[in-house]
C-alpha positions as CSV (number, residue, x, y, z in Angstrom):
1,M,-143.6,104.4,24.5
2,I,-142.9,105.8,21.0
3,R,-139.1,106.1,20.7
4,S,-137.5,108.9,18.8
5,A,-135.1,108.2,15.8
6,L,-132.2,109.1,18.1
7,I,-133.2,106.6,20.8
8,N,-133.7,103.9,18.2
9,V,-130.2,104.4,16.9
10,M,-128.8,104.1,20.4
11,V,-130.8,101.1,21.3
12,Q,-130.0,99.2,18.1
13,A,-126.2,99.9,18.7
14,A,-126.5,98.7,22.3
15,R,-128.4,95.5,21.3
16,K,-125.9,94.6,18.6
17,A,-122.9,95.1,21.0
18,A,-124.8,93.1,23.6
19,R,-124.9,90.0,21.5
20,T,-121.1,89.7,21.6
21,L,-121.0,90.4,25.4
22,I,-123.6,87.7,26.1
23,R,-121.6,85.2,24.1
24,D,-118.3,86.3,25.7
25,F,-119.9,86.2,29.2
26,G,-120.8,82.6,28.7
27,E,-117.2,81.8,27.8
28,V,-115.9,83.7,30.8
29,E,-117.9,81.4,33.1
30,N,-116.0,78.5,31.5
31,L,-112.6,80.2,32.0
32,Q,-113.0,80.8,35.7
33,V,-111.2,77.5,36.5
34,S,-108.3,78.3,34.2
35,L,-105.0,79.1,36.0
36,K,-104.4,82.1,33.7
37,G,-108.0,83.3,34.3
38,P,-110.1,85.2,31.9
39,G,-108.4,88.6,32.2
40,N,-107.1,89.0,28.6
41,F,-110.3,87.5,27.2
42,V,-112.5,90.1,29.0
43,S,-110.2,92.9,27.8
44,N,-110.8,91.7,24.3
45,A,-114.5,91.4,24.9
46,D,-114.6,95.1,26.0
47,H,-112.8,96.2,22.9
48,R,-115.0,94.1,20.6
49,A,-118.1,95.7,22.1
50,E,-116.7,99.2,21.8
51,E,-115.8,98.6,18.1
52,I,-119.4,97.6,17.4
53,L,-120.7,100.7,19.2
54,H,-118.3,103.0,17.4
55,T,-119.2,101.5,14.0
56,E,-123.0,101.6,14.5
57,L,-123.2,105.0,16.0
58,S,-120.8,106.5,13.4
59,K,-122.9,105.0,10.6
60,A,-126.1,106.5,12.0
61,R,-124.6,109.9,12.9
62,P,-121.4,110.3,10.8
63,G,-120.5,113.8,12.1
64,F,-120.7,113.2,15.8
65,G,-117.6,113.0,18.0
66,F,-116.9,110.3,20.7
67,L,-115.7,110.0,24.2
68,M,-115.0,106.3,24.8
69,E,-113.5,104.4,27.7
70,E,-111.0,102.5,25.5
71,R,-110.4,104.9,22.6
72,G,-110.6,108.1,24.4
73,R,-111.8,111.3,22.6
74,I,-112.5,111.3,18.9
75,E,-113.3,114.6,17.4
76,G,-116.2,114.9,14.9
77,K,-117.1,117.4,12.3
78,D,-120.1,118.3,14.3
79,Q,-118.6,120.1,17.3
80,S,-121.9,120.3,19.2
81,H,-122.6,116.6,19.5
82,Q,-120.6,113.8,21.2
83,W,-121.4,110.2,22.0
84,V,-120.1,109.2,25.5
85,V,-119.8,105.4,25.6
86,D,-118.9,102.7,28.0
87,P,-119.0,99.3,26.3
88,L,-118.8,97.4,29.5
89,D,-119.5,99.1,32.8
90,G,-118.8,96.6,35.5
91,T,-115.8,95.0,34.0
92,T,-114.7,93.4,37.2
93,N,-118.1,91.8,37.7
94,F,-117.9,90.5,34.1
95,L,-114.5,89.1,34.8
96,H,-115.8,87.2,37.8
97,S,-119.0,85.9,36.1
98,I,-121.2,88.3,38.1
99,P,-124.2,89.2,35.9
100,L,-124.2,92.9,36.9
101,F,-122.8,94.9,34.0
102,A,-124.1,97.2,31.3
103,I,-123.6,99.0,28.1
104,S,-123.9,102.7,28.6
105,I,-124.4,105.2,25.8
106,A,-125.2,108.9,26.1
107,L,-125.5,111.8,23.7
108,V,-124.0,115.1,24.9
109,K,-125.1,118.3,23.1
110,D,-123.1,121.5,23.8
111,G,-121.8,120.0,27.0
112,V,-125.2,118.8,28.3
113,A,-126.3,115.1,28.4
114,V,-129.6,115.0,26.4
115,A,-130.2,111.2,25.9
116,G,-129.1,108.0,27.6
117,V,-129.4,104.3,27.1
118,V,-128.2,101.7,29.7
119,F,-128.6,98.0,28.8
120,N,-127.9,95.0,31.0
121,P,-127.9,92.2,28.4
122,I,-128.1,89.4,30.9
123,S,-131.3,90.6,32.6
124,D,-132.5,92.1,29.3
125,E,-133.3,95.4,31.1
126,L,-133.2,98.4,28.8
127,Y,-133.3,101.8,30.4
128,V,-133.8,104.8,28.1
129,A,-134.4,108.5,28.5
130,E,-134.4,111.6,26.4
131,R,-134.4,115.1,27.8
132,G,-138.0,116.3,28.3
133,R,-139.5,112.9,27.3
134,G,-139.3,110.8,30.5
135,A,-137.4,107.7,31.5
136,F,-138.4,104.1,30.8
137,L,-137.4,100.5,31.6
138,N,-138.5,98.2,28.8
139,D,-141.3,100.6,27.9
140,R,-142.5,101.1,31.5
141,R,-142.3,104.7,32.8
142,L,-139.8,105.2,35.6
143,R,-140.1,107.3,38.8
144,V,-137.6,107.6,41.6
145,A,-138.7,106.2,45.0
146,A,-140.9,108.5,47.1
147,R,-139.4,107.7,50.5
148,K,-138.9,110.8,52.7
149,E,-136.8,109.6,55.6
150,L,-133.3,108.3,55.4
151,S,-134.1,105.8,58.1
152,D,-136.4,104.0,55.5
153,C,-133.8,104.1,52.7
154,V,-131.5,101.6,51.0
155,V,-128.7,103.5,49.4
156,C,-125.9,102.5,47.1
157,C,-122.2,103.5,46.9
158,G,-119.0,102.8,45.2
159,I,-116.0,101.6,47.2
160,P,-112.4,102.8,46.4
161,H,-110.0,99.8,45.9
162,R,-106.4,99.0,44.8
163,G,-104.9,102.4,45.1
164,R,-107.9,104.2,43.5
165,G,-109.7,107.0,45.3
166,D,-109.5,108.0,49.0
167,P,-110.3,105.0,51.2
168,A,-110.0,106.9,54.4
169,R,-112.5,109.5,53.3
170,F,-114.9,106.8,52.1
171,R,-114.8,105.1,55.4
172,K,-115.7,108.3,57.2
173,E,-118.6,108.8,54.7
174,L,-119.8,105.2,55.0
175,A,-119.7,105.3,58.8
176,A,-121.8,108.5,58.8
177,V,-124.3,107.2,56.3
178,Q,-124.7,103.9,58.2
179,E,-126.0,105.8,61.2
180,H,-128.9,107.1,59.2
181,V,-130.1,104.5,56.7
182,A,-131.8,101.1,56.5
183,G,-129.1,99.6,54.4
184,V,-126.1,100.1,52.1
185,R,-125.4,98.2,48.9
186,R,-122.5,98.1,46.4
187,T,-123.0,96.6,42.9
188,G,-119.8,97.5,41.1
189,A,-121.4,99.1,38.1
190,A,-122.2,102.8,38.4
191,A,-124.4,103.0,35.4
192,L,-126.7,100.3,36.9
193,D,-126.6,102.1,40.3
194,L,-127.9,105.2,38.7
195,V,-130.7,103.6,36.7
196,W,-131.7,101.6,39.8
197,V,-132.2,104.9,41.5
198,A,-134.3,106.0,38.6
199,A,-136.3,102.8,38.9
200,G,-136.8,103.2,42.7
201,R,-134.8,100.1,43.6
202,F,-132.2,102.3,45.4
203,D,-133.2,105.4,47.2
204,A,-129.9,107.1,46.6
205,F,-126.4,106.6,45.2
206,W,-123.1,108.3,45.8
207,E,-119.6,107.8,44.6
208,R,-116.3,109.7,43.8
209,G,-113.7,109.1,41.2
210,L,-115.9,108.2,38.2
211,S,-115.5,109.0,34.5
212,P,-118.0,110.7,32.2
213,W,-118.8,107.4,30.4
214,D,-119.8,106.0,33.8
215,L,-122.2,108.8,34.5
216,A,-123.6,110.5,31.4
217,A,-126.4,108.1,30.4
218,G,-127.5,107.5,34.0
219,L,-127.6,111.2,34.6
220,V,-130.2,111.8,32.0
221,I,-132.2,108.7,33.1
222,V,-132.3,109.8,36.8
223,R,-133.4,113.3,35.9
224,E,-136.1,112.2,33.6
225,A,-137.3,109.9,36.3
226,G,-137.8,112.9,38.6
227,G,-134.6,112.5,40.5
228,I,-132.0,115.0,41.7
229,I,-128.4,114.4,40.6
230,T,-125.5,116.6,41.5
231,D,-121.8,116.3,42.3
232,L,-120.9,115.8,45.9
233,E,-120.6,119.5,46.5
234,G,-124.3,119.9,45.5
235,G,-123.4,121.5,42.1
236,D,-124.0,120.6,38.5
237,A,-120.4,119.6,37.6
238,V,-121.1,115.8,37.7
239,L,-119.3,114.9,34.5
240,E,-116.4,117.3,35.1
241,K,-115.8,116.3,38.8
242,G,-116.6,112.6,38.5
243,S,-118.5,112.7,41.8
244,V,-122.2,112.0,42.1
245,L,-125.1,112.0,44.4
246,A,-128.5,110.9,43.1
247,G,-131.9,110.4,44.8
248,N,-135.3,112.1,45.2
249,E,-135.3,115.7,46.3
250,L,-135.7,115.0,50.1
251,V,-133.4,112.1,50.3
252,H,-130.7,113.9,48.2
253,R,-130.8,116.9,50.4
254,A,-130.6,114.8,53.6
255,L,-127.8,112.6,52.3
256,L,-125.8,115.5,51.0
257,G,-125.9,117.0,54.5
258,V,-124.7,113.7,56.0
259,L,-121.8,113.3,53.5
260,T,-120.8,117.0,53.8
261,A,-120.5,116.7,57.6
262,A,-118.6,113.4,57.5
């Protein structure tokens, strides 16, 4: 694929931040046996990666604003463009030496996500998409899976934990979904869940209680891979509501019906 200047900027920033995460991930594995554990170290790793992303993206597009997991909202001179950045999606996985985490970068223009990059530095899988130009994994074009029946599908979800979300509601949804699908998975990294839907690995993904930086890049990638992505009421307010359902058209429609009835 021929990448645009915009995508090149995003990829270069992600790869630079990834070098520090790879180094820090190796160190976290050594800290697992420590009585104190690697908690503070991982928090610092998160901040280091975000600092690199902020610096690199600001250098390339000085006027754009930011919405970042750690720093929050940073206004830019250009009110139309905003970077939405998660330097380490899957922090708990990282903390436990589980190699399922990613850097997620999206560009939002006038409230609409128009470009996304999700990079897992451990697997060296780079997912990119730009509105109207398709979605790619390491230069291979992506399409969502073509399965039509829920009974053939493996779907992914997020699970509420430690006082977050509504566990009772989730248990009802999960019980309902389990009656219809071939399998359910949970990875702990929403950005990866979305791009794995785009890649056809998962047939669908749903979760509540997410933030814009968890969703924005994956949203573009799923849509450019031919998928349908909505909030859990079937609307377009994914980033505003923080709920998401993604899949191909038929699976999305069927799963939305199951979840709505739960």
